[in-house]
C-alpha positions in Angstrom: 0.0 0.0 0.0 1.1 3.5 -0.7 0.3 6.9 0.9 0.4 8.6 -2.5 -2.6 11.1 -2.5 -3.4 10.2 -6.1 -4.6 6.8 -5.0 -7.7 7.6 -3.0 -10.5 10.1 -2.8 -13.7 10.5 -0.8 -16.6 11.6 -2.9 -20.3 11.5 -2.0 -19.5 9.7 1.2 -17.8 6.9 -0.6 -14.1 5.9 -0.5 -12.6 5.3 -3.9 -9.3 3.4 -4.1 -7.3 3.5 -7.3 -4.5 1.4 -8.8 -1.8 3.2 -10.9 1.3 2.1 -12.7 4.3 2.8 -10.5 6.0 5.9 -12.0 8.8 5.9 -9.4 10.1 2.3 -9.4 13.3 3.4 -7.5 11.2 4.4 -4.5 9.0 1.2 -4.5 9.8 -1.9 -6.5 6.1 -2.9 -7.1 4.9 -2.5 -10.7 1.6 -1.0 -9.5 0.6 1.1 -6.5 -2.7 1.2 -4.6 -4.0 2.7 -1.4 -5.6 0.9 1.4 -7.1 1.3 4.8 -6.5 -0.3 8.2 -9.5 -0.6 10.4 -8.2 -3.0 13.1 -9.1 -1.5 16.5 -10.6 1.6 14.9 -14.3 0.7 15.2 -16.7 -0.5 17.9 
């Protein structure tokens, strides 16, 4: 998962996650980048 701001947006109360081709392979070796969320321990 990446923290790149291009990979997610909240629109109309919905979370949209995107996948993009990695344009900086020296920083992260994965060919594609995506955002994600961690909810463990953050809800009741």
